[in-house]
N, C-alpha and C positions, 0 to 999 in steps of 0.2 A: 272797470278798466277794459276787461276783455269783451269781446262781441261774439256772437254766434258765428259758424262756419260760412253760413250764407252770406253775411255782410263783409267777411275778410277780403274779398276780392276788391271791394270798394273802398277800403281803408285808405285814408290818407295818409300819406308819408309822414311820420311823426319825428323821425330822426334825421338829422342833417350831416350824419358823420361820413356818408359816401360809402361806407362799408357793409352797412345793413339797413333793413328797412323798418326794423322794430321788432317787439316781441309780441308773439301771438301764442295762442294755446290750440293744442290738438283738440278736435272734436270728437273723436271716436271714445265711445263708451268702453270701461274697462272693468272686468269683474273683480279686480284687485281692489276696488274702492269701497267694497264692502263685503261682508260675510253673513252667513246666516245667524251667527250668533251675536251680531252687534245690536246695540240699543239705541233708540231714538232719543231717549231721555239724557244721553250723554252730551259731553260737549261737542257742538257742532265742529265737523271736520274743516282742516283748511281747504282752500280751493285745490281740486285735484289737477287743474291744468298745467301744463309744462310749457315753459317759453322756448321758443324757437327763433333762428335768426334768418332772414331773407337777404340773399345776395346775388343781384343780377338774375332774379327771377328764380333762383334756387333756393329751396327751403333747406335750412340746416337745422335739424332737431336734435336736442340732446338724447344721446341713445339709451333712453331708459323708460319704463313704465309703457306709455300708449305708443311710443315709437316703434315697436318691433323688438326692443331688447328689454331686459329686465335684471335685476340684482338680487341675489339671493339675500334674504333677510337672515339666514344663518351663518353661511360661510363667506358672503361678500363676492361670490363669482359672477360675473356677468356674462351673459349668454341670451340666444334668441328666446323671446318671450314664448312662442308656441311651443318650445321644447321643454318648458319648464313645468313643474308638477302640480296637479290639481288644478281646480277651475280658477283659483285665484292668482295663480303664477307667481307665488310669493317665494317658492323654494325651487332649487335646482334638482333636487331628488327627494325621494321617500325618506331617506337618511336625515337629511337636513330638516324636513317637515317633523319629524319624531323628535329629533334633537330639540327642536325649537319648542314643540310643545311641552316638553319636560323641564323647560327653562321657566324660572319664575317670572322673568321680565318679559311677560308675553308681548307687551306693545313695544316694540323696538323702536329706537330713535328714528331709523330710516322710515318705518311705517307712519310714524307721526308727522315727519316732514314732508310726506308725500300726500298728507291729509287724510289718513285713515284713521277714524276714531277706534279707539282700544275696545276690545270685546268686553263683554259683562264680566267674565273670568279675571281678564287683565285689570280691569277698573278696580277689582277687589284687592288685587296684589298691590296696587299703586299706594304708596304713602303720601304723595304729593299730589296735587291738582294737576290735571293734564297739561292746563295752561302753563304752570311752572315749569313742567317737564320740557315743554315745546320751546320754552325761552332758555334752556339750559345750554344750548348750543350758542345762542346769542350772547350769553352772559360770559361762557368762556372766551369767545372771541374778543369781547371788550376786555377781559382780564389780561389776556396775551398782548392786546395792543398796549396796556398800560406797562407790561413786562418790557414790551420792545423799547418803550420811552425810557425806562431804567437802564437797559442795557447800552443805551448810547452815551451814558454817564461814565462807563468804564471800557472804552475802546481800546483794542489792541492794534497799535499803529504798526503797518507794515507786516502783519502776519495775518494769514488765511488758512484755515485748516484744508480747505478745498485745494488751493494751490500747493500747499505743501505736500499733500496726499497725491495729487496728480502728477506734479513735476518729479516725485521721486518713486512713483509707482508703490506706494506704500499700502499697507493693510491695517485696518483699525479693528480693536477687539469689538466684538458684536454688544449690543445692549443687554442682551441675556446673560452676560458674563457678570452683570452687576446687579444683584438682586435688591440691593438698598436703594438704586438710583431710580428715578421716574421711569415707570414703564418697565422696569427691569423684569418683573414677574408676569406681565401680560403683553409682551412685545409681539408675541405671535409668531406667525410666519411671513413677516414683512421682509421682502427679498427683492432681488433683482426682478425686474419685470412687472412688479406691481405698478399699476396704474393709479394716477391721482390727478385732480384738478388744481391748476396753479395760475396764477396772474399770467397773462400773455405779455411779456415785455417786448417782443418782436412786432410791435403794433404802434401805429401814429395816431390812433384815436386819442381824444382828450379824455376819455373816460376809462375807467379800470375794467379790463375785460379778461376772460379766462380761456384756457385751452388745457387739452389731455395731455399728460406727460407720463412718461414711463421711468422707473427707477433703473439707471444703467450700473450704478455702483453704490454700496452703503459703506458708510465709514461713520460707526457709532450711530449717533441721532442724525448725522447728516447724509444726505443721499444726492449723487450727481444725476440730474434730470435731464430728459431729452423730451421734446415735444413731439408728439405724434405727427408723423408724416415725414419727419427728417431722416428715417431709415439709418443709415450708416454715416451720416453727417453729423460730425460733433462739433460744428463749428458754433452753434449756439447753446451747447450744453451748459448748465450751470448748477452750482450747489445750493442747496436748502436744507434747514433743519426740518426734519420731518414732523416733529412736535410743534412746530411754529404755526403763526396764526394764518400763513398764506397758502397752507396744504391742506386740501380736503378730499374726501372719498368721492368715488364717482356717485353721481346723484345729487351732489350738494348744489351745483347752479342750477339744476331743475327745480330744487326744493326753494332756493333763495331767491329766484328770480333774476340770476346772473347771466349775462350772455357768455356763449362760447364762440370765439372768433379764431379762425385759423390763423398762424402766424403768418406775416407780410411775406416774408423770404418764400414761402412754399405755397401761397395762395393759389397760384397759377397751376399747380401740379395736379390737381383734381377738379372736375366740374361737378362732382355729386360727393360732398364730403359727408352726408350722412351714411351713404352706403360704405364710404371707406372706414368710418368710426364702428359701423356694425361690424364689419368684417374684422377689424384690428381688436376690438373688445370682446368679441365672443370668445368665451374660455378664460379671459384674463381675470385677474384678480385685483381688488381695491382694498383700500384701507376699511376696516369693520366700521359700520355705522356709527357707533358709539365711540370711536378712538378718540375724539377731542374731549369727551367727557371722562375717559379713563385718564388722558394726561391731567386733566385738571384735578381729579381725584387723587391721583399718585404724587401730585405736587401740595398736597396738604399736610402740614406737619403739626404733630401734636404739641411739641414744645413751643412756648410762647414767651415773649419778653416779661421780665420780672420774676420768673421761675427760679427757685434756689435750688442749687444742687452741691453735691460734694465732688471735688475734681482734684487731680493730682496737683501739688505744689510745684509748679515748673522749676523753681529754685532748690527745692528739696524732694526729690522724687519718693523718698521714704515715707511722705506724709501727705494728707488731703487737706483742703481748705473748702471753706463755702464761697461759692461764686453764684453770681447772677446771671441769667440769661439776657443780653443786651440786644441781640438782634439774631435772626435765624434766616440764612439764604441758602436755599437748595437743601435743607436739612442739617446744614452746617451751622453751629452755634458759636457766636462770640461770646465767650464768658468773661465777666469782669470780676476779680476777686472782691469779695463783700468789703474788704478794708480800704480799697481803693477810692480815694475822696475824688480825685479827677477823672476816673473811670479809664486811665491809661494802662493799668496793670492787669492786662486781659490773657486769655488762652483760647485758642480756637480748635475745635474738634467736631465731629460728626456726631449726631444725636444717638447713634448706635455705637459710639466709641466705647471701649472696656475700659477708659480713663475717667468716665463720669459714672456716678451713682446718686441714689435718692439720699436725701438728709436722713443721718441715722446709720448709714451703711457702715461706716469705719468702727462705730461702738459695737455694732452686731458681730462684726468678725474678729476684732482685736487690732485694727490697723492704726498706726498713728495718726493723729488729727491735730491740726492747729487750730486752736480756739482763737474765734474772731473776737477783736477787740469791742465789736458792735454787741451790746448787751440785748437788744431786742430787734425784731424784723423791722426793716424801713416799711414805711406806709406804701402799700401796693405790692410789697414783696410777699410770694407764697412759695411753698414747697412743692416741687414738682412731685406728682402722683409716682408712687414707685413702679406702677405698671407700665409706664412709659419707656423705662430703661431696658436695654438689650437684656434678653435671657440667654443664660448659657446652660450648658449641658451639665445636668447633675452628677455628682460623684458619690461613692460610698467610701468614705476614708476609715471605716470599721475595721477592715482587714489589713491586708500588707498596704502599707500608705509610706507617702515621703517622709522623711525624718530630717532633722537638723544635721547639717555636716555633709550631707549626700551630696555627690558631683554630678554635674550634668552640663549640657552646652545651651547657651542662651544668646539670643540678640542682644546686643549692647543697647539699650534705649538711648544713652548719649552719643551712640556711634553706629548708626543702624546700617552700615556697611559691613559691620564685623559681627562674626559669631564667636563668641568667646568661651573660654574655660569659666565655668560658674559654680557656686556652692549655694545649696538652701541655707538660709541664715535662720529663717523662723518659719513654723507652720502655723497658718493661721485657721480660722473657721470656714467653713463652707467650701473648702477646696482651695483656698488662696495661699500663695507662698510668697514669702520675702527672699529675694535673692541677690547676692551679691557678685560681682565680677573679681575672680581672683587677681591678687596682684595689685589692685587699684582701689581697694576699700577704705573708706574713712574709719578710723577708730571707734567712732560712736555710731556707725550703720547708717549716717545720714544720707549715704548714696545707694542704699539698698533700694529696690523696686518691687513692686507688686505683680506677679504673674498668676492666672489661674492654672490649675493642674491640666486643664484641657486647652491652654493656650497654644497656638501655633507658632510661638515665639521661643519655646524651649524644647530641646531635644534631648535623647539620651546619649550618653557617653559613646562616641564612635559614629555619630550621624555624620560629621563632615568628612571623615575619613571615607565611609563608604560611599558618599555622594559627590566626591572629588571637590570639597568646597575648603578653602584654606581656613583653619581654625587659628584664631588669635590665642596665643599662649599667656600665662599670667606675666604680667610686668616685672621684668627684672629676672625671669627665669632663664638660667644659662644652659641648660641642658636641652640643646636643639639638634635635630628635631625632635619636637615635643612627641612624646609617647605616652599614652595614657596609662598603659600598664606600670610604667616606671613612677609616673606621678601619682597614681593612687597609693604605689607602696611607699613613696618618698612622704607623703601627707598622711599616712595611717588612715586613708579614707575609704569610702565605698561607693560605687556608682548607684545612681537611683535605677531601680529595675525598670526594664525597657517596657514590661507591660504595663507600667502606670501612666504612660504617654498615650495620648490619643492618636491612634493610626488612621483615623478616617480621611480619605481623599475624595472630595466632590468632583463630579465631573463639571470643571469648571469652565472649560472651552477656551482657556487661552492658549496662546501659540507664540513661540519666539519671534521676535521683530514685529509683534503687534502695537500699534500706537494707542495711546489712551490719555487720559489727563489725570495727574497724580498729585497729591498733596505732598510737599516737601516738609517731612514730619520733624526736622529740624527746625522749621519755621512755619509752622501749621497753619498760618494764615495765607500762605501760597499755593496756589494750584498750578502746575506747570505741565507743559508739553514733554510726554514720556514715552519709554519704549520698554517693553518687557525684552531682556536680554538673557535671562536663564529661567527654566522652570525645574524646580525639584520637588516631583510630587504636587504638594500644594503650596509650595514657596515660590514665591517670584521675584526675581532681581529686576528692579525698577531703576532705569537708567534715566537721567534727566537730560534731554537733548541739548547738546551744545556745551556741556560740562564735563568735567573729567570723571573717570569712572570711579575714583576713589568716593565720589559723592553719591554713588549708586546707594540704595536702601533694599534690604530684605524686607519683603511685606507679604502678608497672607493673600491667598487668592480672593478670600471673601472679606478682606479688609475694607470697611466703610470709607476709606480714604482713597479709593480708586474710582475713576468714573469715566464713562464713555466719551469718546470724542464728540465734542458738541455741548457738553454738560454745561460748561461755563456760560455759553451763548444762551442755553435755555433757561437759566437761572437767574442770570444776570451777575454772575460772579466775574471776577476779574481773572483772566487768564495770563499766566507768564509766559511768553514765547520763548523759544530757545536762545541760550544765551549768546550775544554777539562775539566775534573773536576777540575784542579787546578786553572783555570780562573774563573769557577762558584764559588768556595770557596771563592777566594778573592773578588768577585763581590759581592758575599751574605754577607760578613762581613762589607761591606761599604756602602750596600745600604741605610741604614735607614738615614745615615749622608747625603748621595746624596739628598735624598728626602727632607731633610731640608734645604739644601743648595740653594734652587732654588732662593732665592732673590740675591744669588751672582753669582752662575754658575750652568750651567746644562750641564752635559756630557752624551753623548750616551754611551751605554755600551761597546762599543769599540771604542770610539772616541780618536784620537790622538790629535787633537786641540779643545780648548775649545769653547764654545758659549757663548759670553758675553750676558747677559740678560738685565742688566738696567745700564745706565751711565747718570749721571745728565746732563751732556754737551754733544751735539753731535760735533764729530770733523768735520772740514771741513765746507765749506758753504752749506746751505740748502735752498731749495725754496718750498713754498706753493704755487701752482699753482691754479688759479681759476677753478671751476669746468667747464667742457665744457657741451653744451646743446644738443649734439647729443645722440641718442639712439642706441648705436652700440651693436654688439654682445660682450657677456662677458666671464667670466672665465670658467675653466675646466667642470667638470661634473655635471650631472644633481643633483637634490637634493633628497627629502626623503618622504617616506611613513609611515604615523602613524595611528596604527590600532585604535586608539581612541584619540579623540581630548580632551585636558584637559580644 
């Protein structure tokens, strides 16, 4: 397809779009196409030519490789090629060259896409054929295209994160706050000013073309982009998901043979677009060459349909039941209780939730368990391997430890907006505790719930007072305002020692008024538009936009039920927009009755199915296993830091 430079001047015009004359390749040789340690026996390299675009006699060349610019294969910085380090001009500095040499992935994706064969040393490190690795990017693009088709099945009419953030000048929590989310641990320094290649929508051509844009603002996965050349003109700015299929690092068009065409609105501004891009991209950063591969890898989930797990019984929190994974979306599991014949009795949670465990967990720690009526596994069902579940901090209960009857403060799992006076009702093995809310417990303990000693949902006596949080006293307790000293004396109880609570506070990065997507834990299939309204060390107060404050929920900063803005779009999950005014009015009018009705039922503010709180008799057969003696790892997140000890 490509001809030598001598014949290019006579090339017949191939394109009839009127904007450009076709795609040619530069003829200059470059030392970056080979190196002294490359082998001729290895897979032949891709053509090293770079596509260019001709317009009115002016040649527009993608600013990379042979065109006078280069992209550092280590840090991704774009700069003048002649200023780059070494003969190959693959790195911007000695530091990047050395760092790259110490990396086991010697043949980077960018190098392969530019047609450079891997070195001998790199080939030894490769576990897959070179051709397979060269196809990885294309495979991921196809995967994302399929995901886009899936997303169209669950549109959110009338709501756009971009418009919501722009019109209200809002700030979103950065992706790095969510370690469990895709790219949460490898987001890197993607920030404002990073350059990317995106489709050029300001164009009248019948084919898809691209242009370079810079990130103006980040909101979770979403980025507000502005085409290069628009300077301070925001009229064509647009929002896009950084992890989506239409955003590429600088260098992608050159490697993929895609045309770069200036937007029609500014086409007249410069006569030499090549010089303009060289100037603007010098010293700029782009996405890492393997960014799309990392996105793809971070969206692979180990849980699969038909796996069996133990999960909390949503109608009786004191026990667990066997459930089967029905579907996995973005790491969230739809679990169907094994006895549900029509598969409608389900429960949603994240795969790292402290509410799910491997088969046999209840027996090992002495937790209540409802035996299934199904005597043997159904065909195709199999137990999820124990190593897939979230690991928790080990504890040593051999010394001073929690004891039955000790008092503490705990988030009420049936009303997550409240932190209540609570009592340890039973000490299980491996650091697990059965806890009851004072004043509203069933006689048979059917509403006790299980927290681990390191759980961020339990606190020492006095935590709420010290941190100016309203503590919910026991139901019916008349001596108000509530005083812990008096209550301990009246109940002849002792407080759980402060030193037994985990006081770790990670550098989570959340700030008040940050936007995010959060699960409504009272109806865990729903993921809603939400805001951080309070931060107490590692504890976050999550407000659901458009709803009354009484539906807020206390959530740990490392909860797997919190996600960056754009997570639903990325994974194809349905996002619940802020409640409309009519829904807010109806919820407000009935809020007081709902608060008073906790002894019968409690419903989340958007619940479709009720959560039974108390029943005098447990249906089905139940077992109390003896406590195990092992000292295994335990539940979810770390615990809490107290400024003062009461």
